[in-house]
N, C-alpha and C positions, 0 to 999 in steps of 0.2 A: 895350729889350733886343732884340738881333738874333736873329731866328728862323731856323730852318733853311730854306734855300732849297727843299729838296726837299719839305718839308711844305707850304710856302706855294703850291706850284704846283698843288695840287689845287683844283678848283672845285665849285660846287654841282651842275653837270651830272654830275660823276662820282658824287656821292652818290646822285642819282636813279637812275642806271643800276645802281650796285652793289646797291641795295636790292632789285632784281628779279632779280639774277643770282648771288646767293650771296656777294657782297662787300658790305661796308659801310665807309664812311669817316667818321670822326668828327673832332672838333677836335683830338684828341690820340691818342696810342697807348695802348691798354688794356694796361697792363703785366702782368707775370707774375702778380701777385696776382689780377687780374681775368680771367685765362684767355682772352686774346684769340685765341690760336691753339690752345687746348686742345680736346679732344674728338675728335681724329682717331683712326680705327680703321685702323691700318696693319699690314702683314704682316711685322713684325719683332718679335722677342721681348725683346731686351735692354732693360732699363728703367733709366734713370739720373735722378737728381735734377738740376735745372737748375744747382745749385751746382757740379756737375762741370764745366760750361762755364766758370764763373767762374774756377775754379782752372786749367783747361787753357789758357785763353787768356791768363792773366796774364803768362807769360814773353814773349808775342808782341806785347804792347801794354799799354795802360793803361785802367783802368776809371774812368769819369767819372759823377758824379751829375748828370743833366741833365733839367730839366723840359721837357716833361711826361712823359718816357719812363721816368724812373728810372735804373737803371744801364745805361750804354751803353759799348761797348768801342771804343777807337781803336787801330788796328793801327800798329805801327812797322816801320821798314825797308821801306817799300813804294815810296818814290820820289815825287817831287812830283806827277807827272802820272799816277800810278796811278789806275785806276778799278776798282770791283768787276767781276768776271768778265772780267778782261783778261789774266790770266796762267794759261793752261791751254788746254783745247780741248773741243770738243763731241763726244759720241758718242750714237748712237741706241740706246735700250734699250727694254725693255718698259714704261718709265715716260715715254717720249718723249725729248726732247732733254735730256741729262744733262750737267752741267758737271763736268769732271775738272780739278780745280785743281792748280796747281804748288805751292801753299802747304801747309805741314804742318797748318795750322789750317783748311784749306778745307772739310773735312768738316762743320764747324760753320757757318762764315760764309757759305757759298754754298748751303746746303741747309735752314737754319732761319733764322727771324727776318727782319729787313729792314735795308736800308742807307739811311742818311740823310746829309745834308750840312749843315754849318754853316760860315758864312763864315770863322770863326777856327779852329774845331776841325778842319775838313776832314771826311773821311769817318768815319762812326761806324756801328757795328752795334748794332741793338736786338735783344735776345734774343727768341727764339720757340721753341715746342716742336713745331711741325708740320713734318715733313720733306717736301721736294719735290725733284725732280731739278734744278730751278733756279727761283728766284723772280724771273723776268725778264719784261719785255714786249719785243716784237719790232717791227722795221721792216725792210722789204726791197723791192727791185725786181730787175730782171735784172742790175743792175750792183753793188749793194751789199746786204749783210746787216748788220743791227745789232741790238743788244739793250741794255737798261738795267735796273737793279735796281728792283723795286717798293719804294716808300718806306714808312716807318712810317705807320700809320693805315689801311692796307689790310688789313682783317680777312677771313680766309678762313673760310667756314662750311662745315663738312663735310656731305656728303650732297648738295650741289648744286655745280655748276661755274659758270664764267662765260665769257662770250664777249668781244667787243671792249670795250676799256677806253677811254672817251673822257676821257683824262687829259692833263694838261700836264706834261711832264718837261723840264727845261732841257736845251737841246741839248748842253751840255758833258758831260752825264753818259752820253751814248750811246757805245757801243763799236761802231765800224763797220770792216768789212773788205770787200774786193772779194768778190763772191759766189762767184767761182771758187775762193777760198781758205777758204771756210767750214769745210771739213773738215780743214784743215791741223793737224798736231799741235802747232804752236807759234804760237798766235794772236797772242801779243805782238809777234812780228816782222812781223805783217801788219796790225796796228791802224793805222788812218789817223790823222794828226795831228788833234787835236780842233778845230783851226781849220776843218777841212773840214765839221764836223757840221751847221752851219746850212744850208749849201747842200744837203747830202745829205738832210736831214730834209724839205726842200721837195720833193724828188723821190722820196720813198719813202712807202709806205703802212704804217700800223700794223696788226699782226696779233697777236691774243692768243687762245690756245686752251688754257687751263689748266682742268682739270676732274677730277672723280673718276670712275674707271672700275674696276670690280671691286675696290672698296675701296682703290684707289690714286690718289694725286694724279699726274696726267699733264700734261706740258707739251709740246704739239705745235704750237708757234708757227709753224713753217715746215714745209710738207708735204714728205715724203720725196721725192716725185716732182719737186718744185720743186728740191730740193737736188741730185738727180741731174742735172737739166737744167743748173743753174748750174755745177756742178763737172765734169760729164762723167765722174763716177766712180760706182761702186756705193756704196751706203750699207749697210755691215754692221750687223746688229742684234746687240746684246750683251745677255746675260742679266745682270741686276743681282743680286748676292749680298751678304750681310752679311759684312763683315770682322770678324775677331776682336778687333782692337785699333784705337785711334785712329791717325790719320796719313793719308798720301796714299793715294788710290785705287790699287788694284793690278789689272793686266790679266793674265788667265790664259786664253789662247785666245780664245774668244768670251764670256768672263765678265768682268765688272767687279766687283771687291770694294770696297765702300765701307762705312765704319763709319757706321752710322745708327741709333743707339739711339732708343728711344721715350722722349723727355724728358718729365718730369712737373714740374708747377709746385711751387714751394716758396716761399711768401711770406716765410719767415724766412731764406732763403738770401741771402747777400750776398758780394761780393768781399772778400778780405782787405785790400786797399789800394784806396782810392777817392779820386779827386781831385774837388774841387768844380768846377763848370763854369767859374766866374769865374777860378779859379786855373789851370785847364787852358788857358783862352783867353789868359792872359798868358804862357804858356810856349810856346816853339817846339814844334810837333808833332814827334814822334820820327821825322822823315823828312828826307832830303836829296835834292837833285836827282839822280835815278837812283842812289840810294844802293845800293851793292852788298850782297849777302847777308853778306859778310864785309868787315871794314874794310880799305880799300886806301889806298895813298899817293896824294897829290895828282896826280902824273903819270898814274897809272892811272885815276883818276876823270876827269881831263881827257880821256884817250883814249876812255873809255867814253861820255862826254857827246858828244864829237865824232863818234863812230861812230853813235850814235843820231840825232843831228841830221842826219847825212848820209843815213841811211835815211829820215827824215821828208821831207827835201827831195826825194828820189827818188820817194817815194810820192805826194807832192803834185803834182809835175810830171807823173808818169805818169797819175794819175787825172784831173787837170784836162784833159790832152790828150785822153784817151779820151772825156770828156764832150763836148768841142767836136767831135770827129770823129763821135760818135754823132748830135749835132744836125745836122751837115752831111749825114749819110746820110739822116736823116729829111726834111730839106728837099729833097734830091734825089728821094726817093720821092714826096713830095707834089707836086713840080713835074711829075713824070711823069704823075700822076693828074689834073692840072689840064686842063680842057677847052678853055681858050682863053688868049689872052695876058693878058686881064684877071685871070683867076684866078691865072695864074703870077706876075703882078706883086704880087698880094695876098699870096701865099705868101712871096714874096721879102721883102716889107716886114715881115711878121710874124716871119720867122726872123732878119732883121737885127736887129730889136728884142730878140728872145730871146737871140741870141748876144751882143749888147752888154751885156745885163743879166748874163748868165753870166760874161762877161769881167770885169765890175766886181766881181762876187763873188769871182772868182779872185784879182784884184789885192788885195782886202781880206784874203783868206786868206794870201797871200804876205807882206803887210806885217805882219800879226799874228804869224805864225810867226817872221819875221825878228826882230821885237822880242823875242819870248819867248826865242829862241835867244841873243840878245845878253845878256839878263839872266842866263840860265843860265850862260853862259860867264864873265861877270863874277863871279857868285856862287862858282863853282868856283875861279876864280883867287884870289879873296879868302879862300877857305876858310870862308865863312860858311854856317851851316846854313840851309836854306830851310824855311819852315813848310809843313806839308801843307795847311793851310787856305787862306784867301784869298790869291791871288797878286796882284801889282800889276795885271795885265790884268783880273782879275776885279773889282778895286776900281774901276777906271776905266771898264770896259766891261761893261754888263749885256747878256748875250746875249738876244736875243728868245726867248721861250718859245713854241715852235711848238705849235699845237693838234694833237694826234694825230688823224689822219683828214683834216686839211686839207692834202691832199697833191696833187702833180701830177707828171707825168713830163716830162722835158726834151723840148721840141718838140711837146708835145701840149696 
């Protein structure tokens, strides 16, 4: 039986670190009945049964009974290359970096529980009861900022925080943007093609800083001073307030209103309609290539796919060119510092090798993206729905799972 890629990425090293830092990782997810995320003492008063989430999310996707997690939710109408925390934007609040989702169900899916991946089901959400501004891990350098959802099996223990997470997360799951665009209100338009992820992972460092402060779970993965430097912009601080009803977050001056009830466990609660995992795997996931929020005719879908592909090509060319120019500047600086001709020759050889390696990575990215674009175009032309789960490139190509912390900078 095929296991979730996301769960299989964690290693024994992670378990050892988690046990001393407030996190633990087991062979499976401790479901609602076992209270994996229960016990949080947070400063909001509205209390709801976990069954409310089952009912609220039902119109936006399907519930699946999946071992070892129990009931998991699979969103629909998200698009083939959607990733958690990819449609919305970041704001700085008294809880740290807080994700403001563009989805109506985002108040649940990005602030409670965990996201997992299955080859055939695609992305799925495992319910949880502890609220956080965002359950993500981070990577960044001067050029790129990235984040990825924490997977099932990472259990948060209240009363203690945790620092760096030595975990392996598949490169495809990261969402990267250029650092200068981190604060942009429309992250989706800035997200780099996922073919770029493996190269960027090798040049970025993982940063995790989720902890409990003043009875609050805080996510400060990227320092505010760093973001100011990256973006050249001030970072406004918003006060987070409880919204009176479910739905998208609302901005009022320097306040953000988010619906964030204190969810309580109920082992007897269950969704009204549940698919068996084996049946769900045999059905196409309810998502199409860049499926619009409302049904559109084929010409409109074609135009939308072509527009997004053009954006991806532009982003790929621009960021690849910037990486090469950055490496050339670093070579020039080191050549100036060289004391003699021998040292200059050594620097030149080293950078020629690095540039060659980077160019090969760039060519691989171009080829992979061109192949994906061709498949997308053919699917839209034929009017065939695309599964949210494993795509052909995933079936044929297993992306290397980079170890968090095993990072380097271009030209260094």
